N, CA, C and O of each residue as an XYZ file, in Angstrom:
328
protein
N       4.361      7.927     -4.902
C       5.462      8.547     -4.108
C       6.296      9.315     -5.038
O       6.564      8.916     -6.172
N       6.726     10.488     -4.511
C       7.587     11.403     -5.272
C       8.542     12.066     -4.341
O       8.135     12.475     -3.254
N       9.829     12.202     -4.711
C      10.740     12.994     -3.885
C      10.625     14.438     -4.286
O      10.680     14.760     -5.473
N      10.459     15.363     -3.265
C      10.415     16.776     -3.562
C      11.581     17.487     -2.913
O      12.065     17.082     -1.856
N      12.037     18.573     -3.571
C      13.000     19.472     -2.975
C      12.282     20.415     -2.090
O      11.073     20.606     -2.225
N      13.011     21.025     -1.166
C      12.363     22.033     -0.304
C      11.827     23.154     -1.096
O      12.482     23.590     -2.042
N      10.656     23.663     -0.770
C      10.067     24.748     -1.522
C       8.605     24.884     -1.234
O       8.072     24.212     -0.351
N       7.943     25.755     -1.979
C       6.464     25.955     -1.840
C       5.803     25.267     -3.015
O       6.196     25.444     -4.168
N       4.774     24.466     -2.692
C       4.059     23.683     -3.638
C       2.529     23.942     -3.522
O       2.030     24.386     -2.488
N       1.838     23.651     -4.597
C       0.399     23.653     -4.585
C      -0.091     22.466     -5.358
O       0.614     21.965     -6.234
N      -1.259     22.008     -5.065
C      -1.852     20.873     -5.832
C      -3.122     21.294     -6.452
O      -3.896     22.068     -5.888
N      -3.345     20.753     -7.682
C      -4.565     21.053     -8.448
C      -4.889     19.756     -9.171
O      -4.132     18.785     -9.158
N      -6.033     19.795     -9.791
C      -6.530     18.624    -10.594
C      -7.302     19.126    -11.752
O      -7.816     20.244    -11.745
N      -7.391     18.249    -12.814
C      -8.125     18.613    -14.010
C      -9.581     18.917    -13.662
O     -10.207     19.826    -14.210
N     -10.091     18.114    -12.726
C     -11.537     18.304    -12.340
C     -11.716     17.616    -10.977
O     -11.612     16.394    -10.874
N     -11.978     18.391     -9.965
C     -12.292     17.823     -8.632
C     -13.741     17.318     -8.809
O     -14.664     18.121     -8.950
N     -13.930     16.003     -8.801
C     -15.264     15.470     -9.018
C     -16.394     16.075     -8.131
O     -17.496     16.353     -8.605
N     -16.081     16.260     -6.866
C     -17.082     16.796     -5.944
C     -16.599     18.088     -5.281
O     -17.053     18.434     -4.190
N     -15.677     18.800     -5.939
C     -15.175     20.051     -5.381
C     -13.851     19.801     -4.639
O     -13.557     18.681     -4.222
N     -13.070     20.869     -4.490
C     -11.736     20.716     -3.933
C     -11.777     20.662     -2.420
O     -10.715     20.561     -1.806
N     -12.917     20.723     -1.787
C     -12.932     20.702     -0.346
C     -13.765     19.446      0.115
O     -14.114     19.363      1.293
N     -14.055     18.568     -0.705
C     -14.876     17.386     -0.366
C     -14.051     16.266      0.255
O     -12.962     15.961     -0.232
N     -14.538     15.667      1.292
C     -13.944     14.497      1.945
C     -14.550     13.247      1.351
O     -14.258     12.166      1.863
N     -15.367     13.297      0.318
C     -15.940     12.130     -0.313
C     -15.018     11.569     -1.419
O     -15.011     10.362     -1.658
N     -14.265     12.417     -2.073
C     -13.249     11.987     -3.049
C     -12.205     13.076     -3.135
O     -12.563     14.253     -3.180
N     -10.958     12.743     -3.160
C      -9.870     13.658     -3.215
C      -8.532     13.073     -3.057
O      -8.314     11.907     -3.384
N      -7.573     13.890     -2.536
C      -6.190     13.445     -2.385
C      -5.737     13.788     -0.963
O      -6.040     14.863     -0.446
N      -5.016     12.871     -0.349
C      -4.340     13.141      0.836
C      -2.865     12.869      0.653
O      -2.502     11.880      0.016
N      -1.990     13.726      1.197
C      -0.547     13.569      0.950
C       0.159     13.702      2.297
O      -0.184     14.548      3.123
N       1.159     12.838      2.491
C       2.004     12.906      3.724
C       3.444     13.082      3.223
O       3.850     12.526      2.202
N       4.193     13.881      3.991
C       5.596     14.117      3.699
C       6.490     13.449      4.753
O       6.274     13.637      5.951
N       7.443     12.708      4.341
C       8.494     12.128      5.208
C       9.766     12.892      4.889
O      10.409     12.630      3.873
N      10.135     13.834      5.745
C      11.254     14.736      5.433
C      12.597     13.971      5.464
O      12.778     13.039      6.248
N      13.522     14.391      4.596
C      14.835     13.752      4.495
C      15.639     14.046      5.853
O      16.572     13.302      6.158
N      15.309     15.039      6.599
C      16.100     15.348      7.823
C      15.633     14.505      8.985
O      16.129     14.682     10.098
N      14.703     13.596      8.777
C      14.271     12.650      9.874
C      13.396     13.339     10.942
O      13.245     12.801     12.039
N      12.827     14.496     10.648
C      12.043     15.197     11.666
C      10.669     14.683     11.873
O       9.928     15.236     12.686
N      10.284     13.644     11.175
C       9.009     13.063     11.364
C       7.999     13.393     10.293
O       8.073     14.454      9.674
N       7.039     12.485     10.062
C       5.982     12.633      9.007
C       5.120     13.843      9.327
O       4.797     14.111     10.484
N       4.749     14.581      8.255
C       3.824     15.720      8.418
C       2.749     15.626      7.327
O       2.942     14.929      6.331
N       1.676     16.286      7.498
C       0.632     16.403      6.476
C       1.148     17.288      5.335
O       1.804     18.306      5.556
N       0.831     16.867      4.121
C       1.210     17.633      2.959
C      -0.049     18.365      2.456
O      -0.195     19.575      2.628
N      -0.921     17.615      1.850
C      -2.110     18.157      1.254
C      -3.306     17.307      1.601
O      -3.178     16.099      1.801
N      -4.517     17.949      1.678
C      -5.788     17.291      1.964
C      -6.887     18.242      1.581
O      -6.627     19.423      1.350
N      -8.128     17.753      1.506
C      -9.176     18.682      1.226
C      -9.136     19.925      2.151
O      -8.817     19.827      3.336
N      -9.463     21.058      1.583
C      -9.430     22.353      2.296
C      -8.043     22.865      2.490
O      -7.868     23.928      3.086
N      -6.972     22.117      1.984
C      -5.605     22.585      2.166
C      -4.743     22.175      1.014
O      -3.617     21.721      1.217
N      -5.261     22.328     -0.252
C      -4.458     22.049     -1.411
C      -3.639     23.179     -1.866
O      -2.754     23.013     -2.705
N      -3.916     24.390     -1.314
C      -3.191     25.558     -1.752
C      -1.738     25.598     -1.404
O      -1.192     24.574     -0.994
N      -1.085     26.709     -1.540
C       0.355     26.768     -1.344
C       0.748     26.327      0.068
O       0.209     26.767      1.083
N       1.739     25.414      0.048
C       2.331     24.925      1.341
C       3.829     24.826      1.191
O       4.339     24.382      0.162
N       4.528     25.246      2.228
C       5.944     25.091      2.236
C       6.322     23.681      2.700
O       5.906     23.270      3.784
N       7.082     22.946      1.927
C       7.451     21.592      2.305
C       8.992     21.504      2.452
O       9.718     22.191      1.733
N       9.468     20.690      3.349
C      10.861     20.312      3.443
C      11.179     19.383      2.332
O      10.264     18.859      1.697
N      12.472     19.142      2.053
C      12.801     18.117      1.089
C      12.506     16.738      1.713
O      12.777     16.465      2.883
N      11.938     15.905      0.855
C      11.531     14.574      1.411
C      10.698     13.790      0.432
O      10.585     14.153     -0.739
N      10.116     12.715      0.914
C       9.274     11.868      0.061
C       7.803     12.221      0.380
O       7.343     12.186      1.521
N       7.100     12.566     -0.732
C       5.683     12.879     -0.540
C       4.895     11.665     -1.086
O       5.082     11.230     -2.223
N       4.026     11.155     -0.238
C       3.197      9.981     -0.616
C       1.793     10.513     -0.847
O       1.190     11.131      0.030
N       1.290     10.258     -2.046
C      -0.063     10.719     -2.405
C      -1.045      9.527     -2.438
O      -0.744      8.445     -2.942
N      -2.233      9.792     -1.871
C      -3.289      8.755     -1.895
C      -4.557      9.433     -2.407
O      -4.993     10.458     -1.884
N      -5.163      8.798     -3.500
C      -6.454      9.197     -3.872
C      -7.465      8.423     -3.120
O      -7.402      7.193     -3.113
N      -8.430      9.087     -2.460
C      -9.424      8.351     -1.643
C     -10.849      8.565     -2.138
O     -11.176      9.590     -2.736
N     -11.661      7.596     -1.879
C     -13.077      7.673     -2.159
C     -13.851      7.244     -0.895
O     -13.763      6.082     -0.498
N     -14.579      8.126     -0.279
C     -15.350      7.856      0.923
C     -16.842      7.927      0.627
O     -17.577      8.629      1.322
N     -17.289      7.221     -0.376
C     -18.682      7.258     -0.720
C     -19.093      5.888     -1.232
O     -18.245      5.090     -1.632
N     -20.365      5.618     -1.221
C     -20.877      4.385     -1.695
C     -21.327      4.507     -3.106
O     -21.594      5.616     -3.568
N     -21.426      3.413     -3.821
C     -21.818      3.442     -5.218
C     -20.707      3.679     -6.154
O     -19.547      3.767     -5.750
N     -21.036      3.787     -7.418
C     -20.046      3.974     -8.486
C     -19.554      5.412     -8.566
O     -20.317      6.356     -8.363
N     -18.293      5.560     -8.859
C     -17.712      6.919     -9.161
C     -17.119      6.790    -10.521
O     -16.110      6.108    -10.697
N     -17.729      7.438    -11.507
C     -17.343      7.296    -12.913
C     -16.700      8.691    -13.302
O     -17.337      9.479    -14.000
N     -15.440      8.982    -12.845
C     -14.809     10.198    -13.091
C     -13.351      9.971    -13.448
O     -12.759      8.990    -12.998
N     -12.776     10.819    -14.219
C     -11.327     10.861    -14.493
C     -10.813     11.955    -13.534
O     -11.299     13.086    -13.499
N      -9.824     11.545    -12.782
C      -9.272     12.466    -11.701
C      -7.792     12.403    -11.844
O      -7.187     11.351    -11.639
N      -7.156     13.582    -12.215
C      -5.748     13.631    -12.353
C      -5.160     14.767    -11.493
O      -5.127     15.918    -11.928
N      -4.694     14.440    -10.263
C      -4.100     15.428     -9.456
C      -2.684     15.830    -10.032
O      -1.974     15.012    -10.616
N      -2.338     17.097     -9.834
C      -1.051     17.585    -10.273
C      -0.448     18.402     -9.106
O      -1.129     19.138     -8.391
N       0.901     18.212     -8.968
C       1.640     18.900     -7.962
C       2.535     19.927     -8.676
O       3.264     19.570     -9.602
N       2.481     21.221     -8.245
C       3.243     22.276     -8.869
C       4.181     22.886     -7.841
O       3.776     23.169     -6.714
N       5.411     23.083     -8.221
C       6.409     23.794     -7.329
C       6.321     25.272     -7.741
O       6.503     25.618     -8.908
N       6.045     26.110     -6.781
C       5.885     27.529     -6.997
C       7.169     28.274     -6.979
O       7.389     29.174     -7.789
N       8.048     27.901     -6.036
C       9.408     28.570     -5.955
C      10.504     27.576     -5.882
O      11.674     27.952     -5.811
């Protein structure tokens, strides 16, 4: 979890193990805005690019939807653009 200020953000990683649009392994993020307007989607496969977020708490979850072993180092990074 991380608190973010209002602004435009993007997410990247050192290496998307199965590509940045795969639902087999990746990141999902939900935003709980400080203004109480309700939880919204932050980032997920096919939408890691620039997104405008309200100030609030961003919860990040790394997920694996595959069987077998996954031997990868995966480091997601959140960047504020403005």
